[in-house]
Structures are given as C-alpha cells and as structure tokens.
N, C-alpha and C positions, 0 to 999 in steps of 0.2 A: 669746251671751250668756247662752241658758238653760244651756247645758254647765258655764257658769262657775260657775251657780248651785246645780244639781245636784251637782258636783264639790265646792262648798262643803259644803252639805247632807251630804255622805256626810263629811266630811272635820270636820265638827263632832257626829255622830256620833260619829264612829273615837275622836275625841280626849274624848267628856263619857264614852263607856265605860272608856276607859283610866287614866280618874282613880285614883291610889293610896289616896285617904281612903275609903273604902266610903260614908259618910255621904253625901258629895260625889258621886259616880259613879250616875248613871242606873240604875235598876232597871229588870229587863226590860222591867215592864209599862212606863217610862217610855219606853224605847228603842223598842220596836213601836210607839209613838206619837208616835214622832221626825217631826218634816216629810218626810223623806228616804225614809220608808218610806210614805208616807201617798199616793204616788200608785199609779193601780190596775197600773200594772205593773208594780211593785216590790211591791206588796200581793201578786199573783198569786207572782210569783218568792219573794217569805216561806214564804206559804202550803205552795209545793211543795216549797221548800228543807226545810221543820219539820216539816210531816205526810205528805206524799207517801210519801216513802220506804215507811213505817208502813204505807199506804193499799195499796200494789203491792205489797208483797211479800204471796207466799201464805204460809199456814202450814206449817211445816216434816213433813215425808212419813215419819212413823214407820221404813219400811222404809230410809229414807237415812239416818237420825238412828241405827237400830242397828249398819248398814253401816258407815258413818264409827266407832264404839266396837268395832269388831268381834264381835260380837256375833252369833249365828246362829241364829236360833229362830225358830219361826213367828211371822207377825206378829200375829196372832188371840190370842196367847199373854196372859194375864193379867197386869196388874202381880203379882200373887203367887206367879207366876212365875219374873218378871224377878225381884224383890228377892231370892229364893232363890239366883239366880246371884251375885250382887253381892255383892261382900264388905262385913261388917258391921264398924262404928266398931272395935270391938275386934281383929277380925282385921285392919285397917290399923294400928293401933298394933303388935299385936306382932310387924308386919313389918321395924319402922322399925328 
C-alpha cells in the first residue's frame, strides 16, 4: 500500500511541474517542499543530485587546461605572458 502512495506523490509532483501556465506551475521552492521530497531518503537523494557533483569535483588543474588548449608554456607563467600569446579581439575579427 505504501508503494502506491509513493508513486501517487511522485506522479503528483511531476504533474504539477508540467503545468503549462507558469502562474499555476509549482515554483522550485514549492517543488522542493512537496511531500514526495520530504522523505529522509529522498531528501538525501535530492541533495546528492543537486549539490553532490559540485562538491566532489576537484578543481581544474592548470596544466591539463593548457594541454587541452594546445598551449605549451611553463606552468608558472604569469597571466600577462599568457595574454600575449592569445589573439586580441581585433585580431580575431581581422581573420574573419
């Protein structure tokens, strides 16, 4: 019986999120306060999906970013030396 109730709550949330009229549609705050998302297990899942990715990703490593862009210069180079390598907006327009 509890399974049918959970399915009903999930259906109710989705149905209210898909309302065409924005005035009648649930807001983000209302959606997050919906009974289906108030279960402790579901709260944990929502938090993990919304915030977990950002908190677990390591910051980009400059060396890898430089390699992806095809630049080869010392990792300790200052930003001013990097900007000398990159084309200016005028140079980009001139190439068009």
